[in-house]
Structures are given as structure tokens and as C-alpha cells.
MINUTI-456259 format. One record per residue (C-alpha): x, y, z; residue in one letter. Coordinates in steps of 0.02 Angstrom, whole numbers, padded with zeros to 5 digits. Layout:
MINUTI-456259
     east    north       up   residuo
        X        Y        Z         a
...
//
This chain:
MINUTI-456259
     east    north       up   residuo
    02339   -00533    01962         m
    02351   -00453    01790         n
    02277   -00611    01713         d
    02111   -00588    01805         q
    02078   -00410    01745         k
    02047   -00456    01562         p
    01943   -00606    01614         s
    01835   -00498    01728         d
    01811   -00366    01594         s
    01763   -00502    01468         k
    01636   -00570    01590         d
    01562   -00397    01619         v
    01557   -00364    01432         l
    01472   -00532    01404         g
    01340   -00495    01535         y
    01312   -00323    01460         l
    01290   -00394    01284         k
    01171   -00526    01348         n
    01072   -00398    01448         g
    01055   -00282    01299         i
    01000   -00427    01190         w
    00869   -00482    01317         l
    00805   -00304    01334         f
    00791   -00291    01145         g
    00704   -00459    01136         l
    00572   -00405    01261         s
    00553   -00237    01173         s
    00523   -00320    01005         w
    00397   -00440    01080         l
    00306   -00295    01162         f
    00307   -00197    00999         g
    00239   -00341    00896         i
    00105   -00375    01026         t
    00057   -00191    01032         d
    00048   -00178    00842         r
   -00055   -00338    00832         s
   -00181   -00278    00960         i
   -00193   -00108    00876         a
   -00214   -00189    00705         s
   -00351   -00308    00757         f
   -00443   -00184    00869         a
   -00546   -00110    00729         d
   -00593   -00280    00656         g
   -00498   -00280    00492         y
   -00319   -00270    00430         l
   -00268   -00132    00312         s
   -00116   -00136    00199         a
   -00027   -00017    00319         l
   -00062   -00132    00466         d
    00007   -00282    00373         l
    00161   -00184    00321         t
    00195   -00130    00500         q
    00173   -00307    00567         l
    00282   -00382    00432         f
    00419   -00253    00462         t
    00416   -00279    00650         a
    00419   -00468    00629         a
    00566   -00457    00507         t
    00667   -00350    00627         f
    00622   -00467    00770         f
    00689   -00617    00674         v
    00847   -00519    00631         a
    00867   -00476    00816         w
    00859   -00662    00859         l
    01009   -00693    00746         f
    01108   -00559    00840         l
    01109   -00660    01001         k
    01282   -00649    01079         p
    01376   -00813    01086         v
    01477   -00856    01241         p
    01664   -00862    01212         r
    01763   -01011    01273         g
    01884   -00979    01414         s
//
């Protein structure tokens, strides 16, 4: 019975990590989409708009590399 406790807590921790990563993924996609719409709404891109889009895209790519990997049982 003691053997199942650590396994259950590892499963819960894995689901939590995956859930946080998915929430962050959707947040970054929303942020990039929002910045893109705001940047193109006035018809031209300023240097500030490009900087914001580049920064958001860089952090999004970094977030993709932080995807939790499943541990073998």
C-alpha cells in the first residue's frame, strides 16, 4: 500500500505540470495573436510593434522547450 502513494503523487504532479504547460501555451498563443492584431490594426508596423512581437515569439518558443516529459514507470 505504501508503494502506491508515491506513484499516485507522481501522477498528480505530472498532470499538474502538463496542465500548467498547456495553460501557458494557450496564454502565449493568445498574447501573440493579440499583439499581432493590435500591431496590424493601424496599417503599419513600428519598431516597437516589431520588438514586442519578436519578444513574445521568442518567449513562446522557449516555452515550447519547457514541455514536461513523461517519466517511465
